[in-house]
LOPA-409871 format. One record per atom (N, C-alpha, C, CB): z, y, x; residue number from 1; residue in three letters. Coordinates in steps of 0.05 Angstrom, whole numbers, plus 5000, padded with zeros to 4 digits. Glycine has a CB too. Example, Ala and Ser with C-alpha at 12.3 -4.5 7.8 and 13.67 -1.06 7.14 Angstrom:
// residues 2
{{5156 4886 5264} 1 Ala}
{{5156 4910 5246} 1 Ala}
{{5156 4934 5264} 1 Ala}
{{5181 4911 5226} 1 Ala}
{{5142 4955 5257} 2 Ser}
{{5143 4979 5273} 2 Ser}
{{5157 5001 5258} 2 Ser}
{{5114 4988 5282} 2 Ser}
END
This chain:
// residues 74
{{4645 1033 6111} 1 Met}
{{4644 1046 6123} 1 Met}
{{4658 1055 6151} 1 Met}
{{4643 1055 6110} 1 Met}
{{4690 1042 6135} 2 Lys}
{{4725 1042 6159} 2 Lys}
{{4706 1040 6186} 2 Lys}
{{4758 1003 6157} 2 Lys}
{{4694 1012 6178} 3 Asn}
{{4679 1001 6200} 3 Asn}
{{4662 0995 6219} 3 Asn}
{{4677 0996 6200} 3 Asn}
{{4642 1016 6198} 4 Leu}
{{4632 1035 6225} 4 Leu}
{{4641 1048 6237} 4 Leu}
{{4620 1050 6225} 4 Leu}
{{4660 1061 6238} 5 Arg}
{{4661 1083 6247} 5 Arg}
{{4685 1080 6258} 5 Arg}
{{4656 1104 6230} 5 Arg}
{{4698 1049 6258} 6 Thr}
{{4706 1045 6286} 6 Thr}
{{4700 1034 6309} 6 Thr}
{{4720 1038 6287} 6 Thr}
{{4673 1018 6302} 7 Leu}
{{4656 1010 6323} 7 Leu}
{{4650 1035 6341} 7 Leu}
{{4631 0997 6312} 7 Leu}
{{4641 1055 6310} 8 Ser}
{{4625 1080 6337} 8 Ser}
{{4649 1092 6353} 8 Ser}
{{4604 1113 6322} 8 Ser}
{{4678 1093 6344} 9 Thr}
{{4693 1103 6361} 9 Thr}
{{4691 1084 6377} 9 Thr}
{{4717 1111 6355} 9 Thr}
{{4701 1068 6382} 10 Val}
{{4700 1033 6408} 10 Val}
{{4679 1041 6429} 10 Val}
{{4684 0994 6391} 10 Val}
{{4658 1044 6416} 11 Ala}
{{4622 1057 6438} 11 Ala}
{{4622 1074 6453} 11 Ala}
{{4597 1071 6426} 11 Ala}
{{4633 1099 6431} 12 Leu}
{{4629 1123 6444} 12 Leu}
{{4656 1125 6469} 12 Leu}
{{4629 1149 6419} 12 Leu}
{{4681 1124 6469} 13 Ile}
{{4693 1117 6486} 13 Ile}
{{4691 1103 6505} 13 Ile}
{{4703 1113 6480} 13 Ile}
{{4683 1075 6509} 14 Ala}
{{4669 1055 6530} 14 Ala}
{{4641 1062 6545} 14 Ala}
{{4663 1027 6514} 14 Ala}
{{4628 1087 6519} 15 Ala}
{{4613 1101 6536} 15 Ala}
{{4611 1122 6557} 15 Ala}
{{4604 1106 6525} 15 Ala}
{{4644 1135 6550} 16 Thr}
{{4647 1155 6565} 16 Thr}
{{4664 1143 6591} 16 Thr}
{{4660 1177 6550} 16 Thr}
{{4678 1138 6585} 17 Leu}
{{4688 1121 6601} 17 Leu}
{{4671 1110 6637} 17 Leu}
{{4689 1098 6579} 17 Leu}
{{4650 1094 6623} 18 Gly}
{{4634 1092 6627} 18 Gly}
{{4620 1110 6651} 18 Gly}
{{4627 1090 6606} 18 Gly}
{{4615 1123 6637} 19 Ala}
{{4595 1150 6650} 19 Ala}
{{4614 1173 6662} 19 Ala}
{{4573 1168 6624} 19 Ala}
{{4643 1174 6671} 20 Ala}
{{4655 1185 6666} 20 Ala}
{{4662 1171 6710} 20 Ala}
{{4670 1182 6634} 20 Ala}
{{4664 1140 6706} 21 Gly}
{{4680 1121 6734} 21 Gly}
{{4638 1132 6748} 21 Gly}
{{4696 1063 6726} 21 Gly}
{{4630 1141 6746} 22 Cys}
{{4598 1126 6758} 22 Cys}
{{4590 1162 6770} 22 Cys}
{{4566 1107 6723} 22 Cys}
{{4606 1152 6802} 23 Ser}
{{4590 1171 6831} 23 Ser}
{{4564 1152 6854} 23 Ser}
{{4624 1179 6858} 23 Ser}
{{4567 1126 6831} 24 Thr}
{{4535 1120 6852} 24 Thr}
{{4526 1108 6830} 24 Thr}
{{4533 1097 6885} 24 Thr}
{{4499 1114 6833} 25 Pro}
{{4479 1089 6797} 25 Pro}
{{4497 1063 6807} 25 Pro}
{{4425 1075 6799} 25 Pro}
{{4502 1042 6774} 26 Pro}
{{4508 1031 6761} 26 Pro}
{{4497 1017 6762} 26 Pro}
{{4512 1036 6747} 26 Pro}
{{4515 0982 6780} 27 Thr}
{{4484 0959 6792} 27 Thr}
{{4474 0940 6764} 27 Thr}
{{4498 0926 6824} 27 Thr}
{{4463 0931 6766} 28 Asn}
{{4451 0911 6744} 28 Asn}
{{4483 0899 6724} 28 Asn}
{{4430 0878 6765} 28 Asn}
{{4494 0881 6746} 29 Ala}
{{4529 0873 6732} 29 Ala}
{{4538 0891 6710} 29 Ala}
{{4558 0877 6756} 29 Ala}
{{4538 0920 6725} 30 Gln}
{{4554 0937 6713} 30 Gln}
{{4546 0944 6694} 30 Gln}
{{4560 0954 6724} 30 Gln}
{{4516 0952 6685} 31 Ile}
{{4497 0959 6661} 31 Ile}
{{4505 0936 6634} 31 Ile}
{{4458 0954 6674} 31 Ile}
{{4494 0906 6630} 32 Gly}
{{4492 0885 6634} 32 Gly}
{{4521 0889 6631} 32 Gly}
{{4476 0874 6656} 32 Gly}
{{4534 0900 6634} 33 Thr}
{{4574 0889 6623} 33 Thr}
{{4588 0911 6591} 33 Thr}
{{4606 0904 6664} 33 Thr}
{{4577 0939 6608} 34 Gly}
{{4570 0962 6577} 34 Gly}
{{4552 0944 6561} 34 Gly}
{{4547 0998 6585} 34 Gly}
{{4537 0945 6565} 35 Val}
{{4504 0942 6540} 35 Val}
{{4505 0910 6523} 35 Val}
{{4462 0940 6565} 35 Val}
{{4536 0886 6524} 36 Gly}
{{4538 0862 6523} 36 Gly}
{{4564 0864 6510} 36 Gly}
{{4535 0847 6547} 36 Gly}
{{4578 0889 6513} 37 Ala}
{{4609 0889 6503} 37 Ala}
{{4605 0900 6479} 37 Ala}
{{4631 0904 6520} 37 Ala}
{{4587 0926 6479} 38 Val}
{{4582 0928 6463} 38 Val}
{{4563 0929 6431} 38 Val}
{{4587 0931 6473} 38 Val}
{{4552 0904 6443} 39 Ala}
{{4536 0893 6428} 39 Ala}
{{4553 0848 6424} 39 Ala}
{{4501 0903 6448} 39 Ala}
{{4553 0859 6443} 40 Gly}
{{4583 0836 6430} 40 Gly}
{{4608 0845 6411} 40 Gly}
{{4602 0825 6457} 40 Gly}
{{4611 0874 6418} 41 Gly}
{{4640 0889 6380} 41 Gly}
{{4623 0890 6367} 41 Gly}
{{4663 0926 6374} 41 Gly}
{{4591 0892 6361} 42 Ala}
{{4577 0891 6333} 42 Ala}
{{4576 0865 6334} 42 Ala}
{{4550 0906 6327} 42 Ala}
{{4572 0845 6337} 43 Leu}
{{4563 0830 6338} 43 Leu}
{{4595 0817 6319} 43 Leu}
{{4549 0824 6367} 43 Leu}
{{4609 0812 6328} 44 Gly}
{{4635 0804 6311} 44 Gly}
{{4645 0819 6308} 44 Gly}
{{4652 0789 6316} 44 Gly}
{{4647 0844 6306} 45 Asn}
{{4650 0864 6280} 45 Asn}
{{4635 0846 6247} 45 Asn}
{{4628 0898 6290} 45 Asn}
{{4615 0846 6250} 46 Ala}
{{4590 0845 6229} 46 Ala}
{{4600 0812 6226} 46 Ala}
{{4550 0854 6242} 46 Ala}
{{4612 0787 6231} 47 Val}
{{4610 0764 6228} 47 Val}
{{4631 0768 6219} 47 Val}
{{4603 0747 6246} 47 Val}
{{4654 0774 6237} 48 Phe}
{{4674 0750 6234} 48 Phe}
{{4697 0802 6207} 48 Phe}
{{4695 0722 6293} 48 Phe}
{{4687 0816 6210} 49 Asp}
{{4693 0837 6195} 49 Asp}
{{4731 0843 6200} 49 Asp}
{{4681 0829 6161} 49 Asp}
{{4737 0837 6232} 50 Ser}
{{4763 0837 6231} 50 Ser}
{{4761 0852 6251} 50 Ser}
{{4779 0814 6232} 50 Ser}
{{4789 0868 6261} 51 Thr}
{{4787 0890 6288} 51 Thr}
{{4799 0862 6322} 51 Thr}
{{4822 0930 6279} 51 Thr}
{{4803 0833 6311} 52 Leu}
{{4796 0809 6331} 52 Leu}
{{4767 0820 6329} 52 Leu}
{{4804 0773 6321} 52 Leu}
{{4754 0799 6312} 53 Gly}
{{4736 0806 6304} 53 Gly}
{{4721 0814 6334} 53 Gly}
{{4741 0825 6283} 53 Gly}
{{4720 0836 6324} 54 Thr}
{{4711 0858 6341} 54 Thr}
{{4724 0867 6367} 54 Thr}
{{4712 0878 6326} 54 Thr}
{{4748 0860 6376} 55 Ile}
{{4756 0858 6407} 55 Ile}
{{4747 0828 6412} 55 Ile}
{{4792 0863 6415} 55 Ile}
{{4745 0803 6415} 56 Gly}
{{4733 0783 6410} 56 Gly}
{{4709 0782 6422} 56 Gly}
{{4732 0781 6386} 56 Gly}
{{4683 0782 6403} 57 Gly}
{{4655 0797 6413} 57 Gly}
{{4649 0823 6438} 57 Gly}
{{4647 0810 6386} 57 Gly}
{{4672 0839 6441} 58 Ala}
{{4666 0856 6459} 58 Ala}
{{4677 0845 6487} 58 Ala}
{{4677 0881 6451} 58 Ala}
{{4695 0828 6484} 59 Ala}
{{4701 0812 6518} 59 Ala}
{{4682 0793 6518} 59 Ala}
{{4734 0793 6525} 59 Ala}
{{4663 0775 6498} 60 Ala}
{{4646 0755 6507} 60 Ala}
{{4623 0763 6513} 60 Ala}
{{4644 0735 6491} 60 Ala}
{{4620 0790 6500} 61 Gly}
{{4604 0800 6505} 61 Gly}
{{4584 0813 6533} 61 Gly}
{{4613 0808 6493} 61 Gly}
{{4625 0818 6540} 62 Ala}
{{4614 0834 6574} 62 Ala}
{{4624 0818 6584} 62 Ala}
{{4623 0866 6589} 62 Ala}
{{4634 0787 6579} 63 Val}
{{4621 0766 6606} 63 Val}
{{4590 0767 6614} 63 Val}
{{4625 0733 6598} 63 Val}
{{4586 0753 6585} 64 Ile}
{{4564 0749 6576} 64 Ile}
{{4546 0767 6590} 64 Ile}
{{4565 0750 6550} 64 Ile}
{{4543 0795 6585} 65 Gly}
{{4524 0803 6597} 65 Gly}
{{4522 0815 6635} 65 Gly}
{{4521 0821 6578} 65 Gly}
{{4550 0807 6640} 66 Asn}
{{4554 0814 6667} 66 Asn}
{{4538 0797 6676} 66 Asn}
{{4582 0814 6680} 66 Asn}
{{4550 0771 6664} 67 Gln}
{{4538 0745 6681} 67 Gln}
{{4509 0749 6677} 67 Gln}
{{4547 0713 6669} 67 Gln}
{{4500 0753 6659} 68 Ile}
{{4461 0766 6661} 68 Ile}
{{4453 0778 6682} 68 Ile}
{{4450 0792 6640} 68 Ile}
{{4461 0798 6690} 69 Gly}
{{4451 0827 6704} 69 Gly}
{{4464 0821 6736} 69 Gly}
{{4466 0862 6686} 69 Gly}
{{4480 0808 6733} 70 Lys}
{{4487 0784 6770} 70 Lys}
{{4458 0775 6780} 70 Lys}
{{4508 0742 6764} 70 Lys}
{{4451 0757 6745} 71 Asn}
{{4431 0742 6753} 71 Asn}
{{4400 0749 6763} 71 Asn}
{{4430 0728 6734} 71 Asn}
{{4395 0781 6760} 72 Arg}
{{4380 0802 6741} 72 Arg}
{{4369 0808 6782} 72 Arg}
{{4407 0836 6712} 72 Arg}
{{4398 0810 6794} 73 Gly}
{{4399 0823 6820} 73 Gly}
{{4394 0861 6819} 73 Gly}
{{4373 0807 6838} 73 Gly}
{{4406 0869 6842} 74 Asn}
{{4396 0893 6837} 74 Asn}
{{4364 0906 6847} 74 Asn}
{{4415 0908 6848} 74 Asn}
END
């Protein structure tokens, strides 16, 4: 339960920061980065069950999501 609470807090902070900085509609790359970071963090936490796994998964997911978003165009 503690891991779920930590993951939920991280996702909420990321969403809040992302929404606070938007004065124009986000690009596909930005959307991909956010979605990838959340999904990667969740997967990293599930697989490795550690803070390092969550952070590593979020970082990897953000990079992959950004590249996918760039390739999809605007």
